[in-house]
N, C-alpha and C positions, 0 to 999 in steps of 0.2 A: 259363381258357379251356374246359376238360373239362366244365366244370357248364354253361358258357355253351350248349355245342355240344350237351351233353342235352336240357337244356331247349328247344334249338332243334326236336330231332328230336323230342321229347315234342308240344308245339304244334302242328306240321307233321302228324303223323296226325290230330291231334283234327282241326284243318281239311278233313283229304283222306278221313277215315271214311266220312263218308258217300258219297263215289263209290267207295271200293272195296266198301262193303256191299250198293250198289244191284245190282240184277241180275233182266235181264228171261229169267226161266222160259220163257216161249214166248210164241211169235208167230205172226200169221196173217191175210192178206189173205182173205176169205172175204166169199159173196154174202149171207149172213145173218146175226143173232145169235139162237138159242134158250135160254132159261136162263142165260144168261150164257157161252153156250159157241158158238164157231165152227161151223156147220153144214157147211161145206165147204170144201176147198182152191183158192182159183184161182192158186196157184204164179206163173206168169210173165205168162201172157196171159190177159188179161179183155175177152172177146166182149160188144163191145154188137149190139145191133138196132136199125137204120137209124128204125125206127119210136117206139122210148123211147130214155128216157136210163136211161143206167145207174147204179145206186148200188152204191158198195160198200163194205167195213168192215173195217178194219185190228182184231183182239184183240191185247191185250198183255195179261200174267200177269207181274208184276215182285212181287220180293224185298224187304225191306229199304229200304221207303221211307214206310214209316207217316205219315200225318197231313205229307203232301211232295205234290208234283205234279209230273208227265211232263207233254211236250208233244207232241202228233203233227204233225208239221209236211208237209203234201202239197204235193207240188213238182211241176211238169209242166214236162219240159222244162228242168229246173233255177232254175225259176221255182216261189216258194212261191204258193202258190193258199189254201191257209188254214193256220190255226195254232190247235188245238182242246186247249186246257187241261185236264187231269183229276186230280180231288181224287184222291189215293190215301189210303183208307181203316184200310188193315191193314199189318200186314209181310206177306202172301202178297194180294195182289189183283189180281182180272182187270178189265177195263174195253175203252173199247174207242169209236172214233168212227167217224165215216162222210162218203164225199163223193161228190155225184151229178158224172158224168164226162158233161158234152157232149159231142156228135159231133165239135163241133170242136175238141176237145182229146185229140183219137189220139196214140198215141205213145207217147213213152218217161213214166213217172212214177217218184215213190218215195215211201214216206214213212219220215219220219226220226222216233225217240223221242228225246227228252230229257229231261233231267233237270238244270234251271241249266244250266249250261255245256258238262254235259257228254254229247256224243249219243251214247245208250249201244247203239239200234242201227241200221239201216238195212234195208229193203227196196223192189227193185226192180222193177216190171213193167211191163206196155205193155198199153195199150188199141187195142182193132182195132175196127173198125165196121164193117167192109167188107162182113159178111155180111147 
């Protein structure tokens, strides 16, 4: 029985090791990406202008996910508006996705970063076109 328990523990470590090694090193909502880095930090409120559609980027630096994929899920008021699959090329990888935010989608947003069935992080922000 002890051998079976030990075997079960070893097998479960192998199955879950991909999740324990995966890590988001940095993430940031930004208005632009230059040289694979965010140019600013939009933090909690994205201010749009009435005469143009705002575009935002979500930057993510991950480690421990070489040759795997992550997904950026863009949600508006709890409803998924986009799911962007991003390929990870090495154990230390910077990537991003972007979303255009129509004027009639003002309010609460979030970006979730998923790896398989595991949500690694979530970032909440609000969009305002009142100015």
